[in-house]
Legacy VTK file of the C-alpha trace (Angstrom):
# vtk DataFile Version 3.0
C-alpha trace
ASCII
DATASET POLYDATA
POINTS 89 float
162.229 80.974 97.383
161.215 84.901 96.298
163.285 85.176 92.998
161.309 81.565 92.214
157.834 83.626 92.093
159.030 86.606 91.186
160.316 84.719 88.374
157.025 83.262 87.005
155.064 86.246 87.556
157.694 87.589 85.428
157.166 85.218 82.922
153.397 85.027 82.777
153.174 88.908 82.364
155.916 88.440 79.640
153.465 85.735 78.182
150.289 88.196 78.372
152.095 91.435 77.169
153.106 88.754 73.986
149.572 87.474 73.617
148.307 91.131 73.724
150.138 93.120 71.107
148.739 91.701 68.124
145.887 92.599 69.108
146.619 96.484 69.771
148.149 96.521 66.786
146.304 99.918 64.392
143.676 97.136 62.078
144.538 98.672 58.429
141.174 100.378 57.136
138.843 98.172 54.504
137.871 99.098 51.642
134.593 99.321 50.226
133.110 96.778 47.837
132.656 97.769 44.148
129.406 98.745 42.584
127.487 95.786 41.962
126.651 95.484 38.429
123.635 94.696 36.761
122.145 90.680 37.152
121.462 88.901 34.053
118.078 88.361 31.988
116.373 84.831 33.594
113.640 82.697 32.310
112.975 79.454 33.288
113.056 77.111 30.235
109.270 75.655 29.492
107.992 73.228 31.420
106.647 69.519 29.535
104.023 67.514 32.099
102.694 64.690 30.902
101.700 61.384 32.357
102.706 57.518 30.990
101.784 54.813 30.324
102.348 53.585 33.666
100.391 56.056 35.269
103.739 57.676 36.408
104.015 61.359 36.279
106.271 63.309 34.043
107.346 66.308 34.785
110.292 67.335 31.843
112.554 71.336 32.537
115.325 71.690 29.551
118.520 73.279 31.479
121.407 73.481 30.580
123.594 70.848 27.911
124.636 68.411 30.564
122.123 65.527 31.997
120.831 66.154 35.181
118.481 63.933 36.399
116.033 64.456 39.970
113.699 61.923 41.017
111.736 62.385 43.716
109.084 58.749 44.580
105.596 59.029 46.511
104.834 55.042 47.579
101.260 54.491 49.277
102.114 52.003 52.053
101.494 51.267 55.094
98.428 51.463 57.989
96.092 54.046 56.183
96.735 52.655 52.497
95.553 49.301 53.631
92.150 47.710 53.793
90.194 46.394 57.196
90.800 42.261 55.154
94.724 43.270 55.408
95.939 43.874 57.992
99.694 43.812 59.037
100.867 43.038 55.380
LINES 1 90
89 0 1 2 3 4 5 6 7 8 9 10 11 12 13 14 15 16 17 18 19 20 21 22 23 24 25 26 27 28 29 30 31 32 33 34 35 36 37 38 39 40 41 42 43 44 45 46 47 48 49 50 51 52 53 54 55 56 57 58 59 60 61 62 63 64 65 66 67 68 69 70 71 72 73 74 75 76 77 78 79 80 81 82 83 84 85 86 87 88
C-alpha cells in the first residue's frame, strides 16, 4: 500500500512540475510599437435639414459611396398623449 501512495505522490509531483515548466520559461522581450503616423484630415460633409409636407423632419448627410440609411422614429403614445376623454385607448 505504501508503494501505491508513493506512486500517486510522484505522479502528482510530476504533473505539477510539467504544468509549471512553461510558466518558468523565459519570455522574449516585446518590441516597442512603431511610431504613430500623422492623422489624416477629416471633415464632415455639410448636412441638409428640411421638413416634409407631412411634418416629418429630415436630416440628410451624404457620406461614402454606398447608400446607407439610419431611421429614428418617435411616436407620441401612452397616457401622457391622451386627452381626459380618451381613457385607455
